[in-house]
C-alpha positions in Angstrom: 24.7 53.6 -8.9 28.2 54.9 -8.2 31.3 52.8 -8.4 32.7 51.1 -5.3 35.3 53.8 -4.6 33.0 56.7 -5.2 30.4 55.2 -2.9 32.9 54.8 -0.1 34.6 58.2 -0.3 34.4 61.7 -2.0 35.1 61.9 -5.7 38.5 63.0 -6.9 38.8 66.4 -8.6 37.9 66.5 -12.2 40.7 65.9 -14.7 40.5 66.4 -18.5 39.7 63.2 -20.3 42.5 61.6 -22.3 42.2 61.0 -26.0 40.4 57.6 -26.3 42.7 56.1 -28.8 45.8 57.2 -27.0 44.4 56.1 -23.6 43.4 52.7 -25.0 47.0 52.1 -26.3 48.5 53.5 -23.2 46.4 51.1 -21.1 47.7 48.2 -23.1 51.3 49.3 -22.4 50.7 49.7 -18.7 49.0 46.3 -18.5 51.8 44.6 -20.4 54.3 45.9 -17.8 52.0 44.9 -14.9 51.6 41.4 -16.3 55.3 40.9 -16.7 56.0 42.0 -13.1 53.2 39.9 -11.7 54.2 36.9 -13.8 57.7 37.0 -12.6 56.8 36.7 -9.0 55.1 33.3 -9.6 56.6 31.8 -12.7 60.0 31.3 -11.1 58.6 28.8 -8.6 58.0 26.3 -11.5 61.5 26.8 -12.8 63.3 26.1 -9.4 64.2 22.4 -9.9 65.5 23.0 -13.4 67.5 26.1 -12.4 69.0 24.3 -9.4 70.2 21.4 -11.5 71.4 23.5 -14.5 73.3 25.9 -12.3 74.5 23.4 -9.7 73.1 25.7 -7.1 72.4 25.0 -3.4 69.0 25.5 -1.8 70.1 28.8 -0.2 71.1 30.2 -3.5 67.9 29.2 -5.2 65.9 30.6 -2.3 67.5 34.0 -2.9 66.5 33.8 -6.6 63.0 34.1 -5.3 63.5 36.2 -2.2 65.9 38.7 -3.8 63.3 39.8 -6.4 60.5 40.3 -3.7 62.8 42.1 -1.3 64.0 44.5 -4.0 60.5 45.3 -5.1 59.3 46.0 -1.6 62.2 48.3 -0.7 62.0 50.4 -3.9 58.3 51.2 -4.2 57.8 54.2 -1.9 60.9 56.0 -3.3 59.8 55.1 -6.9 56.4 56.7 -6.4 58.0 59.9 -5.3 60.5 59.8 -8.2 57.4 59.7 -10.6 56.1 62.8 -8.9 59.4 64.6 -9.4 60.7 63.5 -12.8 57.4 62.5 -14.5 55.6 59.2 -14.3 55.9 58.3 -17.9 59.6 58.9 -17.8 60.2 56.9 -14.7 57.9 54.1 -16.0 59.9 54.0 -19.2 63.2 53.8 -17.4 61.9 51.0 -15.2 60.5 49.1 -18.2 63.8 49.4 -20.1 65.7 48.2 -17.0 63.2 45.4 -16.5 63.6 44.2 -20.0 67.5 44.2 -19.8 67.5 42.5 -16.4 65.1 39.8 -17.7 67.5 39.1 -20.5 70.3 39.0 -17.9 68.4 36.4 -15.9 67.7 34.4 -19.0 71.4 34.1 -19.9 72.8 33.9 -16.4 75.7 31.4 -16.3 75.9 31.0 -12.5 73.6 31.2 -9.5 75.3 34.3 -8.2 74.8 36.0 -11.5 71.2 35.0 -11.5 70.6 36.3 -7.9 72.2 39.7 -8.9 70.0 40.0 -12.0 66.9 39.1 -10.0 67.6 41.8 -7.5 68.1 44.3 -10.2 65.0 43.1 -11.9 63.0 43.6 -8.7 64.3 47.2 -8.5 63.2 47.8 -12.0 59.8 46.4 -11.3 59.6 48.7 -8.3 60.2 51.7 -10.6 57.3 50.7 -12.8 54.7 49.6 -10.3 53.7 53.0 -8.6 53.8 54.7 -12.0 51.2 52.4 -13.3 48.8 53.1 -10.4 49.5 56.8 -10.6 48.9 57.1 -14.3 45.6 55.1 -14.0 44.5 57.5 -11.3 45.6 60.7 -13.0 44.9 59.9 -16.7 41.5 58.3 -16.5 38.2 59.6 -14.9 34.8 58.2 -14.2 33.7 55.0 -15.8 36.9 54.9 -17.9 39.0 55.0 -14.7 36.9 52.2 -13.1 37.3 50.1 -16.3 41.0 50.8 -16.3 41.4 49.7 -12.7 39.3 46.6 -13.5 41.7 45.7 -16.3 44.6 46.3 -13.9 43.2 44.0 -11.4 42.4 41.3 -13.9 46.0 41.5 -15.3 47.5 41.2 -11.8 45.4 38.2 -11.1 46.0 36.5 -14.4 49.7 36.8 -13.9 49.4 35.3 -10.5 46.9 32.6 -11.2 48.4 31.4 -14.5 52.0 32.0 -13.7 52.6 28.5 -12.7 50.9 27.1 -15.8 52.7 29.4 -18.2 56.0 28.4 -16.7 55.2 24.8 -16.9 54.2 25.1 -20.5 57.4 27.1 -21.4 59.7 24.5 -19.6 57.9 21.5 -21.2 57.9 23.1 -24.7 61.7 23.7 -24.3 61.6 26.3 -27.0 65.0 26.5 -28.8 66.4 24.3 -26.0 66.1 27.3 -23.5 64.3 25.3 -20.8 63.8 27.4 -17.7 65.5 30.4 -19.3 62.5 31.0 -21.4 60.5 31.9 -18.3 62.7 35.1 -18.2 63.5 35.7 -21.8 59.8 35.8 -22.7 59.8 39.3 -21.2 62.2 40.7 -23.7 60.1 41.0 -26.8 57.0 42.1 -24.7 59.1 44.7 -22.9 60.7 46.0 -26.2 57.3 46.4 -27.8 55.9 48.2 -24.8 59.0 50.4 -24.6 58.6 51.5 -28.3 54.9 52.3 -27.7 55.2 54.1 -24.4 56.2 57.6 -25.6 53.4 57.9 -28.1 50.8 56.0 -25.9 51.2 57.7 -22.5 51.0 61.3 -21.7 53.4 62.7 -19.2 52.2 63.6 -15.7 53.8 64.7 -12.4 52.8 66.4 -9.2 51.5 70.0 -9.8 54.4 71.4 -7.9 57.7 69.6 -8.5 58.9 68.3 -5.1 62.4 67.7 -4.0 63.6 64.3 -3.1 63.8 63.7 0.7 67.0 61.7 0.9 66.8 61.0 4.6 63.2 59.8 4.2 64.4 57.5 1.3 67.1 56.0 3.6 64.8 55.5 6.5 62.0 54.0 4.5 64.4 51.6 2.6 66.0 50.5 5.9 62.7 50.0 7.6 61.2 47.9 4.8 64.4 45.7 4.5 64.5 45.2 8.3 60.8 44.1 8.1 60.7 42.0 4.9 64.1 40.2 5.1 63.3 38.3 8.3 59.8 37.5 7.0 61.4 36.0 4.0 64.3 34.1 5.6 63.0 33.5 9.2 61.1 30.2 8.8 63.7 28.5 6.7 66.5 29.4 9.2 64.4 28.5 12.3 63.8 32.2 13.4 67.3 32.9 14.8 68.0 35.9 17.0 68.9 38.2 14.2 65.4 37.9 12.7 63.7 39.1 15.9 66.3 41.9 16.2 65.6 42.9 12.7 61.9 43.0 13.2 62.4 45.1 16.3 64.7 47.4 14.4 62.1 47.8 11.6 59.6 49.1 14.2 62.2 51.7 15.4 63.2 52.7 11.9 59.6 52.9 10.9 58.8 55.2 13.8 61.8 57.4 13.0 60.6 57.6 9.4 57.1 58.7 10.3 58.5 61.2 12.8 60.8 62.6 10.2 58.1 62.7 7.5 55.7 64.5 9.9 58.3 67.1 11.0 59.3 67.7 7.3 55.7 68.2 6.3 55.0 70.7 9.1 58.1 72.6 8.1 56.8 73.0 4.5 59.3 70.5 3.0 58.7 67.6 0.6 58.5 64.3 2.6 58.8 61.1 0.5 55.6 60.0 2.2 53.2 62.7 3.1 51.5 61.7 6.3 48.5 63.7 5.3 47.6 60.6 3.2 46.6 58.7 6.3 44.2 61.5 7.4 42.1 60.5 4.3 39.8 57.9 5.8 39.2 56.2 2.5 43.0 55.8 1.9 43.9 54.7 5.5 41.2 52.1 5.7 41.8 51.0 2.1 45.5 50.6 2.8 44.7 48.4 5.8 42.2 46.3 3.7 45.0 45.9 1.1 47.3 44.5 3.8 44.8 42.0 5.0 43.9 40.9 1.4 47.5 40.5 0.3 48.5 38.6 3.5 46.2 35.9 2.3 46.7 36.0 -1.5 50.4 35.0 -2.1 50.4 32.5 0.7 47.3 30.8 -0.7 49.1 30.1 -4.0 52.1 28.8 -2.2 50.3 26.3 0.0 48.1 25.1 -2.9 51.1 24.5 -5.0 52.8 22.6 -2.2 49.7 20.5 -1.5 49.4 19.6 -5.2 53.1 18.9 -5.9 54.5 17.5 -2.6 51.2 16.1 -1.2 49.6 14.7 -4.4 52.8 14.2 -6.5 51.7 16.3 -9.4 54.2 17.8 -11.8 54.5 21.6 -12.3 52.4 21.5 -15.5 49.7 19.3 -13.9 49.4 21.4 -10.8 49.4 24.6 -13.0 46.4 23.1 -14.8 44.5 22.9 -11.5 45.0 26.7 -11.1 42.8 27.0 -14.2 39.8 26.4 -11.8 40.7 29.6 -10.0 41.5 31.4 -13.2 38.2 30.6 -14.8 36.2 32.0 -11.8 38.6 35.0 -11.6 38.1 35.9 -15.3 34.3 35.8 -15.0 34.3 38.6 -12.4 37.6 40.5 -13.1 36.7 41.3 -16.7 33.5 42.9 -15.6 34.6 44.2 -12.2 33.8 47.8 -13.1 30.3 46.9 -14.0 29.8 44.8 -10.9 31.0 47.7 -8.8 28.7 50.1 -10.6 25.8 47.8 -9.7 26.7 46.7 -6.2 28.6 49.8 -5.1 30.2 49.6 -1.6 29.1 46.0 -1.2 31.3 44.7 -3.9 34.5 44.0 -1.9 32.7 42.6 1.2 30.6 40.3 -0.9 33.7 39.3 -2.9 35.6 38.6 0.3 32.7 36.4 1.7 32.6 34.5 -1.6 36.4 33.8 -1.2 35.7 32.6 2.3 32.9 30.3 1.0 35.2 29.0 -1.7 38.0 28.3 0.8 35.6 26.5 3.1 34.4 24.3 0.2 38.0 23.6 -0.7 38.7 22.6 2.9 35.9 20.2 2.8 37.0 18.7 -0.4 40.6 18.3 0.7 39.4 16.7 4.0 37.4 14.2 1.9 39.9 13.5 -0.9 43.2 13.6 1.0 46.1 12.7 -1.3 44.4 10.2 -3.6 40.9 11.5 -4.3 39.8 13.0 -7.6 41.1 16.5 -8.3 37.7 17.4 -9.7 36.5 17.6 -6.0 38.7 20.7 -5.6 37.2 22.6 -8.6 34.0 24.1 -7.1 35.8 25.6 -4.1 38.7 26.9 -6.3 36.2 28.4 -8.8 34.2 30.2 -6.1 37.4 31.6 -4.6 38.4 32.9 -8.0 35.0 34.5 -8.5 35.3 36.3 -5.2 38.9 37.3 -5.9 37.9 38.9 -9.2 35.4 41.1 -7.2 38.0 42.3 -4.8 41.4 43.1 -6.4 40.5 46.1 -8.6 37.7 47.7 -6.6 39.9 47.4 -3.4 42.8 49.2 -5.2 40.4 51.8 -6.6 39.0 52.4 -3.1 42.5 53.1 -1.6 43.4 55.6 -4.3 40.0 57.1 -5.2 40.2 60.1 -2.8 43.9 60.9 -3.2 44.8 64.4 -4.3 46.8 64.9 -7.5 49.9 66.0 -5.7 49.9 62.9 -3.5 49.0 60.2 -6.2 52.6 59.1 -6.7 53.3 58.8 -3.0 50.0 57.0 -2.4 50.6 54.6 -5.3 54.0 53.7 -3.8 52.4 53.1 -0.4 49.7 50.8 -1.8 52.2 48.8 -3.8 54.6 48.5 -0.8 51.7 47.3 1.4 50.9 44.6 -1.2 54.5 43.3 -1.1 54.7 43.5 2.8 51.3 41.7 3.0 52.6 38.9 0.7 55.8 38.5 2.7 53.9 38.5 6.0 51.3 36.0 4.8 54.0 33.6 3.6 55.8 33.9 6.9 52.6 33.3 8.9 51.2 30.4 6.8 54.7 28.9 6.7 54.6 28.6 10.5 51.2 26.9 10.3 51.8 24.7 7.2 55.3 23.4 7.8 54.6 22.9 11.5 51.9 20.5 10.5 53.9 18.6 7.8 56.4 17.3 10.3 58.7 14.9 8.5 57.3 15.9 5.1 55.4 12.8 4.4 52.8 13.3 1.7 50.0 12.0 4.0 50.5 15.0 6.2 49.9 17.6 3.5 46.1 17.5 3.4 45.9 18.3 7.2 48.6 21.0 6.8 46.8 22.5 3.8 43.5 22.4 5.7 45.0 24.4 8.6 46.3 26.9 6.1 42.9 27.2 4.5 41.3 28.0 7.9 43.8 30.8 8.5 43.1 32.2 5.0 39.3 31.9 5.5 39.6 33.9 8.7 41.5 36.6 6.8 38.7 36.9 4.2 36.2 37.3 7.0 38.2 40.1 8.5 38.5 41.8 5.1 34.7 41.5 4.6 34.1 43.1 8.0 36.7 45.8 7.5 35.4 46.9 4.1 31.8 46.7 5.2 32.7 49.0 8.1 34.4 51.4 5.7 31.2 51.4 3.5 29.0 52.0 6.5 31.2 55.0 7.6 30.9 56.4 4.0 27.1 56.1 4.1 27.0 57.7 7.6 28.9 60.7 6.4 26.9 60.9 3.2 29.9 60.0 0.9 
């Protein structure tokens, strides 16, 4: 049976297979970079109390340590994808990896909160340079079963970084290696990054768009402004009580986004080189796959947030203890993510819808357990729901990414990869904003007794998202069968 992406859409043009030894080493390099970037989104949450105390930082400064990274990643991805098409994906990936390693070191030795914020923003821009190149290289350098396996490993790596980030951070801080404390959460990237950087030239083949495009500076400016205007109020709005500027910024993002699309369409019709070729969205598989990515990631990051809040603020667990609870999700996730390409080969187009429904079942079970255990019941009651959610998650991440990119032409791979990565970031910011309204609205005065109810409301919102994802991807699969693809 065909893989999930090939069942849903036409196969991509044949590309020569890469040397197996080189491709295996190259995959390790790409996954190391992916793991570091995913880890740094989540690991910093554990380090916040120690950072705030050590740097004598206020709550607003510490919030920007988290938000600055996410905002920088989101704003740079579309442009970074195009830079890979122009200058070569391996070259841009290596530049991003080198900068990520340097900025990680800068974060680890930052003497003040302002220095740390600056380093985190630069670290986010470096991660943005790497992200689309990883997806583009996976799409262009691998074919058939090797490609499905590579995307499966990519999905597993992203999930492991997200699921285990809090646990890894807790372990590093508790171990206090060389007295580094929270700084080890950033400095751990340095040896990994240096090793990957040394291997990259010999492990990765260079690739770029068949015809070298020119960089659309107007498109870069419009896309960057539109993403900043959208993501910034989503990150800051709830904490500031949604002041007028947040609504003006959201309205402005719609105007800037419309101007960006109009400019890209006009430039494309004139035979120019838009930073985002709107022809991508005429590919049914990509358009629906991108929408499904938005739905999935709207739920994913926000789930980890409210789970951590429930465990730490509601049940009084420390960072390491709550990180240990995440092992329940991680165990289920590893079961399916390590074999996602085989599952997709067996189940075909049903893989993602079934995975989404399993996540919904897991979240429903978790809701029931939280309702029964409150703030004092056994943590073991949470394990079955978390494990089932992890199993479903492992069936979704890699096949869903493969689906979105599976039909993209070689000359559009970089642009498409930037779009998919940007949608993942926007979905995460949107989900945190929406669930923040639900969750914090229910916690009231912040008393621990309110957290089970607030977490339960958040779980119902997330469960609904998974049902929508299942319906959306099932509809995409049905359309593919109807058209014989």
